[in-house]
C-alpha positions in Angstrom: 52.8 89.8 96.0 55.3 90.0 99.0 53.5 91.2 102.2 55.6 94.4 102.7 57.7 96.3 100.3 59.9 99.3 100.8 60.5 101.9 98.3 62.3 105.4 98.1 61.4 108.4 95.9 63.8 108.5 92.7 64.7 112.1 93.2 66.3 111.0 96.7 68.3 108.2 95.0 69.9 110.7 92.6 71.0 113.2 95.3 71.5 111.2 98.6 71.4 107.6 98.2 75.3 107.1 97.6 76.1 108.7 101.1 73.4 106.7 103.0 73.9 103.6 101.0 77.5 103.7 101.9 77.0 104.2 105.5 74.5 101.4 105.5 76.9 98.9 104.0 79.7 100.0 106.2 77.3 99.5 109.4 76.0 96.2 108.1 79.4 95.0 107.2 80.7 95.6 110.7 77.7 93.6 112.2 77.2 96.1 114.8 73.9 97.6 114.1 72.8 96.6 117.7 76.0 97.9 119.4 79.7 98.0 119.3 79.7 95.1 121.8 78.7 92.7 119.2 82.2 91.7 118.0 84.5 93.8 120.2 84.5 96.8 117.7 87.1 99.8 117.8 85.7 103.2 118.2 85.9 103.7 114.5 83.8 100.5 113.9 81.5 101.7 116.4 81.1 104.9 114.6 80.5 103.0 111.3 77.9 101.0 113.0 76.1 104.2 114.2 76.1 105.5 110.6 74.8 102.2 109.4 72.0 102.1 111.9 71.1 105.7 111.1 71.1 105.1 107.3 68.8 102.0 107.7 66.4 103.8 109.9 66.3 106.9 107.6 65.8 104.5 104.6 63.1 102.6 106.1 61.2 105.6 107.4 61.8 108.0 104.6 58.6 109.7 103.7 57.1 109.8 100.4 57.4 112.5 97.9 54.0 114.4 96.9 51.8 112.1 94.8 54.0 109.0 95.4 53.3 105.7 97.1 54.6 105.5 100.7 57.3 103.2 101.8 55.1 100.5 103.4 52.5 98.6 101.5 49.5 98.0 103.3 49.2 94.3 104.4 45.7 92.7 103.9 43.8 93.4 107.0 46.5 95.5 108.7 47.5 99.1 108.8 50.7 100.5 106.9 53.8 100.4 108.9 56.5 103.1 109.1 59.4 100.4 109.8 58.4 97.4 107.8 61.5 95.7 108.1 62.3 96.2 111.7 58.8 95.2 112.6 58.6 92.1 110.2 61.9 90.9 111.7 60.8 91.1 115.3 57.4 89.4 114.3 59.3 86.7 112.5 61.8 86.0 115.3 59.1 85.7 117.9 56.6 83.9 116.0 58.5 81.3 114.1 58.5 77.8 115.0 61.9 76.3 116.4 62.3 73.9 113.5 61.4 76.4 110.8 63.4 79.8 111.6 63.4 82.9 109.6 66.3 83.9 107.3 67.5 87.2 106.3 68.9 87.5 102.9 71.0 90.9 101.8 71.3 91.4 98.1 73.6 93.8 96.4 73.8 94.5 92.7 77.4 93.8 91.4 79.0 96.1 88.5 76.9 99.0 89.1 79.9 101.3 88.8 80.6 100.3 85.3 76.7 101.0 84.3 76.8 104.4 86.1 79.9 105.2 84.2 78.4 104.5 80.8 74.6 104.7 81.3 74.4 107.5 84.0 72.4 107.5 87.1 69.2 107.3 85.0 70.3 104.1 83.6 71.2 102.7 87.0 67.7 103.8 88.2 66.0 102.0 85.4 68.2 98.7 86.0 67.3 98.9 89.8 63.5 99.1 88.9 63.7 95.9 86.8 65.8 94.4 89.5 63.0 95.2 92.0 60.4 93.7 89.8 62.4 90.3 89.5 62.5 90.2 93.3 58.7 90.5 93.3 58.4 87.7 90.8 60.7 85.4 92.8 59.3 86.1 96.3 56.2 84.5 97.9 53.4 86.1 99.6 54.9 85.7 103.2 58.2 87.1 102.3 59.2 90.7 102.9 61.3 92.9 100.7 62.9 96.0 101.7 65.3 98.3 99.8 67.8 99.5 102.1 70.3 101.3 99.8 70.7 102.6 96.2 71.4 99.0 94.9 70.9 96.8 98.2 67.9 94.8 99.1 66.9 92.7 102.0 64.4 89.7 101.7 62.9 88.1 104.7 62.2 84.5 104.3 59.6 83.4 106.8 60.1 79.8 107.8 61.4 76.8 106.0 63.8 73.9 106.8 67.1 75.9 107.2 69.5 76.2 106.1 68.6 74.5 103.1 65.6 76.5 102.2 67.5 79.9 102.6 70.1 78.4 100.3 67.8 77.6 97.6 66.1 80.9 97.8 69.1 83.0 97.9 70.4 81.2 95.0 67.1 81.6 93.0 67.4 85.3 93.9 70.9 85.8 92.7 70.2 84.0 89.4 67.2 86.2 88.9 69.0 89.3 89.4 72.1 88.2 87.2 70.3 87.6 83.9 70.8 90.3 81.3 69.0 93.6 81.6 67.5 95.4 78.8 68.1 99.4 78.6 66.9 101.4 75.6 66.5 98.0 73.7 70.2 97.0 74.3 71.1 94.0 76.8 73.3 94.8 79.7 75.1 92.5 82.2 74.8 93.1 85.8 75.5 90.5 88.7 74.4 90.0 92.1 75.8 88.7 95.4 74.0 87.6 98.8 74.7 87.3 102.2 72.5 85.1 104.5 71.7 84.8 108.1 69.3 82.5 109.8 67.5 83.3 113.0 68.5 81.5 116.1 67.6 81.4 120.0 67.9 84.8 121.7 69.1 86.4 118.3 67.9 89.9 118.1 66.7 91.7 114.8 69.8 93.7 115.0 72.2 90.8 115.5 70.3 89.1 112.5 71.0 92.0 110.3 74.6 92.2 111.3 75.2 88.7 110.7 73.6 88.9 107.2 75.9 92.1 106.5 79.2 90.0 107.5 78.1 87.4 105.0 77.4 89.8 102.3 80.9 91.3 102.7 82.4 87.8 102.3 80.3 87.1 99.3 81.5 90.4 98.0 85.1 89.3 98.4 84.5 85.9 96.9 83.0 87.5 93.6 79.9 88.1 91.5 77.2 85.3 91.5 78.3 84.4 95.2 75.7 83.7 98.0 77.4 83.1 101.5 75.9 82.1 104.9 77.2 83.8 108.0 79.5 81.6 109.8 81.3 81.8 113.1 84.7 83.4 113.0 83.5 85.5 109.9 83.6 88.7 111.9 87.1 87.9 112.9 88.0 87.3 109.3 86.2 90.4 108.3 88.2 92.5 110.9 91.4 91.0 109.5 90.3 91.8 105.8 89.6 95.5 107.0 93.0 95.7 108.6 94.6 94.4 105.3 92.6 96.9 103.3 93.9 99.8 105.5 97.5 98.7 105.1 97.0 98.1 101.3 95.8 101.9 101.1 98.8 103.2 103.0 100.9 101.1 100.6 99.3 102.4 97.5 99.6 106.1 98.9 103.2 105.7 99.2 103.8 103.3 96.1 105.2 100.7 98.6 104.9 97.9 95.9 107.5 96.1 93.8 107.5 94.5 90.4 109.0 91.0 89.5 109.5 89.9 86.0 108.9 86.5 84.5 110.8 85.9 81.3 109.0 84.9 78.1 111.0 82.5 75.7 110.7 81.6 72.0 110.2 78.1 72.2 112.2 76.8 69.4 115.3 79.0 69.8 114.8 79.4 73.7 115.7 83.0 73.2 114.5 85.5 75.6 111.4 87.6 74.0 110.6 89.6 77.0 109.2 89.7 80.6 105.6 89.9 82.2 105.5 92.3 84.9 104.0 91.0 88.0 102.9 93.0 91.1 104.4 92.1 94.5 103.6 93.4 98.2 105.1 92.8 101.3 102.9 93.7 104.5 104.9 95.3 107.3 103.6 92.6 109.8 102.6 89.6 107.4 105.6 89.7 105.2 104.9 88.8 101.5 101.2 88.7 100.8 99.8 86.6 97.8 98.7 88.5 94.9 95.7 86.1 94.7 94.7 88.0 98.1 95.6 91.4 97.6 94.9 92.0 94.0 91.1 91.4 94.2 91.1 93.7 97.1 92.6 96.4 95.0 89.9 95.8 92.4 87.2 96.1 95.0 88.4 99.1 96.7 89.4 101.1 93.4 93.0 101.2 94.6 93.7 99.3 91.2 93.4 102.8 89.4 96.4 104.6 90.9 98.5 101.4 91.4 97.9 100.2 87.7 99.1 103.6 86.6 102.1 103.1 88.9 102.8 99.5 87.5 102.6 100.9 83.9 105.0 103.8 84.6 107.6 101.4 86.6 107.5 98.6 84.0 108.2 100.9 81.2 110.8 102.8 83.0 112.7 99.5 83.9 112.1 98.0 80.5 113.6 101.0 78.7 117.1 99.9 80.5 117.1 96.6 78.8 118.5 95.9 75.3 116.1 96.4 72.4 113.9 94.7 71.4 113.2 93.0 74.7 109.8 94.1 75.8 107.5 94.1 78.9 103.9 92.9 79.4 101.7 94.5 81.8 98.2 93.2 82.9 95.2 95.7 82.7 92.3 95.7 85.1 88.7 96.1 83.8 88.6 99.2 86.2 91.2 101.1 84.3 88.8 100.7 81.1 85.6 101.6 83.0 87.0 104.7 84.3 88.4 105.6 80.9 92.0 106.1 82.3 93.8 103.4 80.7 94.5 105.4 77.4 96.2 108.2 79.1 98.1 106.2 81.6 99.7 104.2 78.7 100.6 107.4 76.9 102.0 108.9 80.0 104.2 105.8 81.1 105.6 105.8 77.3 106.5 109.4 77.2 108.1 109.5 80.5 110.1 106.3 80.0 111.1 106.8 76.4 110.3 103.1 75.7 109.3 102.4 72.2 105.5 101.5 72.1 106.4 98.3 70.0 108.0 97.1 73.2 105.1 97.3 75.4 102.5 94.6 75.5 99.2 95.0 77.2 97.4 92.0 78.6 93.5 91.8 78.9 91.3 89.0 80.0 88.2 87.7 78.2 86.0 88.8 81.0 86.6 92.5 80.2 85.1 92.1 76.8 81.8 91.2 78.3 81.4 94.7 79.9 80.4 97.4 77.4 82.1 95.7 74.4 81.9 98.8 72.0 83.9 101.0 74.6 86.3 98.6 75.3 87.0 97.8 71.8 87.4 101.6 70.8 89.7 102.0 73.6 91.7 98.9 72.5 91.8 100.3 68.9 93.2 103.7 70.2 95.9 101.8 72.2 96.8 99.7 69.1 97.1 103.1 67.1 99.8 104.1 69.7 102.0 101.1 68.5 101.6 98.8 71.6 100.6 95.2 71.2 97.6 93.7 72.7 97.3 90.2 74.3 94.3 88.3 75.2 95.4 86.4 78.4 94.1 83.1 80.1 92.5 82.1 76.6 90.2 79.2 76.9 89.3 79.6 80.9 86.5 82.0 80.3 84.1 82.6 77.5 86.5 82.3 74.5 84.0 83.8 72.1 85.4 83.8 68.6 83.5 87.1 68.0 86.4 88.9 70.2 88.7 87.6 67.9 86.8 88.5 64.8 86.1 92.2 65.9 89.5 93.0 67.3 92.9 91.9 66.0 94.8 90.8 68.8 98.6 90.3 68.6 98.9 87.3 70.8 96.7 84.5 72.6 98.0 83.2 76.0 96.8 79.6 76.6 95.5 79.4 80.3 98.0 77.3 82.6 95.2 75.1 83.6 95.4 73.5 80.0 99.1 73.2 80.0 99.0 71.5 83.7 96.9 68.8 82.3 98.4 68.6 79.0 100.1 65.1 79.5 97.3 63.8 81.7 94.2 64.7 79.9 93.7 64.2 76.2 91.0 66.8 76.1 93.2 69.5 77.2 95.9 68.5 74.6 93.1 68.7 71.9 91.9 72.3 73.2 95.7 73.4 73.1 96.1 72.1 69.5 92.8 73.8 68.5 93.8 77.0 70.2 97.2 77.1 68.2 95.6 76.1 64.9 93.0 78.8 65.4 95.4 81.5 66.3 98.0 80.8 63.6 95.1 80.9 61.0 94.4 84.5 62.3 98.2 85.4 62.2 98.5 85.5 66.0 101.4 84.5 68.2 100.5 81.7 71.0 102.0 81.9 74.2 101.6 79.0 76.8 101.7 79.9 80.5 102.7 77.8 83.5 105.3 75.5 81.7 107.0 73.6 84.7 108.3 70.2 83.1 110.3 69.2 80.1 107.3 67.0 79.1 105.1 70.0 78.9 107.6 71.9 76.7 108.1 68.9 74.4 104.4 68.6 73.9 103.9 72.3 73.2 106.7 72.2 70.7 105.0 69.5 69.0 101.9 71.2 68.2 103.5 74.5 67.1 103.1 76.6 70.2 105.4 79.9 69.5 106.4 81.1 73.1 106.5 79.8 76.7 106.8 81.1 80.2 106.8 79.2 83.5 109.0 78.0 86.4 110.8 75.5 84.1 112.5 78.4 82.2 112.3 81.2 84.6 110.8 82.3 87.9 109.7 85.9 88.4 112.7 87.9 89.3 113.4 91.4 90.6 114.1 94.2 88.1 117.9 94.0 88.6 118.1 90.2 88.0 115.7 90.7 84.9 118.2 93.3 83.4 121.2 91.0 83.8 119.3 88.3 82.2 118.3 90.6 79.3 121.9 91.8 78.9 123.2 88.3 78.9 120.9 87.1 76.2 122.2 87.2 72.6 120.3 89.6 70.2 117.0 88.3 68.7 114.2 89.6 66.2 112.1 92.4 66.8 109.5 91.3 69.0 107.7 92.6 72.4 106.7 90.4 75.3 103.5 88.6 75.3 
C-alpha cells in the first residue's frame, strides 16, 4: 500500500465538499498557494489563492468522525501525521537525488456532474471509492496519495528518471481511472485528467503544488483523458484564459453573440434545403474568436446552457422569416441533455417563434450517446414527438456504433468532414463514405456530407449517392440578413428541413 493516505468522512463530502473543493481547485489553478507573488496575481487572484490554501489545509487536517479511521495512515515505524501531503512533499524535496527528483500529479475525475445528475451524491461517493481503490492498486509503496477535494487527488511520486517516469505514471493513473465503473450492477463511464509538476532546485512545496494545479487546468481545457506537464508560460496562458472566460460570461449575460448560417443544398438539384446555425462571438479587444476556442469554454463553465437556449430561440425566430419549407439546424450540447433542459428549451423556441416543428433539425454527436444512453434516448424520443428532426453529426469520426442507429430512428446522418477532405486522396475514405451512404439509405436516412470545398469532391459524392452537401464550395456561413436573401431568391422545393 502507499505510504500515506488521506480520507475524509463521507458525511462531510455530502455537505461541505463542493464549496471547499471548488476553492481548492481555484487556488491550485492560480498557482498561488505560496503567495500572490508567484505569478504576479491580481487582488482577486490572491484571494482565490488564500481560499485554495485554506481549503487544502482544512482537507488535509480534517478530523475523523467518531468510529472512523483518521486522515493519515500510520507509516511503518513512524507516527501518524496530521498533514501528510505537506510533510511528504517537504521530505521528498529535501531528500531526493538531483537526478531522480520527485513529481507531483494532480488527478481529477471528469464527468462527475453528469453522474451526480443521474445517480445522486450517493452514486458519486460510490464511484469515488472505486477510484480510490484503483489509485491504491496502481501506486507503489513509496508513493503518497491524498484526496484534496470531492473528486480530486494528488499522488506524490518519489524519485524516478524525470520527466519520463512521471509521464508513464500519470498516463497509467489516468487510464486506470477512466475504465468503466460499476454502480448497482450497471456500467458507468467517468474519465480523468492529470496535471504534473516535477520538483526542481529551490522549488518549494507550495510552488510545486501551484505548478501542478496550473498543469491540471491546462489538461482540463484540453479534454478528458489528458495529462499535461507544467511548462513555462502556462501561468500566462492561464491568466489569458481566465480573462477570456470573464469576457465570455459578460457576453453570455448580455447575449452579445451572433448566429451565422451555412446553407445546405440538395446535391442533385442544387436547391437550397436549409441552413445550419453556427455560433459566432466577437471579443471587445481580440475581435472575432474562433468557435474552436470559445465553445469548449462555454461547455466547461456551464455557460452553454443559457447560450444554447439563446441559440435555439434566435435560430427559430430567424428561420420563421424564411419561405417555407426552408429549415434550420441547431447543434445541441451534451450539457443541455444532462441538465434535462433541452426539451423545454425546444418547446419554448418553437412556441415563441411560430416555426413549424418540421422545419427544425437538432444535431447531436455520437459522444452524447455514450452518456446515460437511456436518458438521452428518452429525451430524443420526446423531441421527435414534437415533430422536429434529429441528425447524427460527424458520423464516422467517433464511435459509430450501429446500436445507436438501431435503438433510435435518426432522420439524417452527417458524414464527418475529415472523410470528405480525404475523399480523392485516400481510397479508404471513399470506401467508408460509400459504406455510410449505403447503410443510411438502407435505414431510410438522408445523408449529408460536410466540408465540401471542391468540384472534385462534389462529383465523387454524387457518384456514390450522397443526398445533401454543405461547405465552402456552395456557401460559406453568412449573417441572418444574407441567409434570408438567399432563401427568398431560391425557387420553391419539396418539404424538407435542414440537416
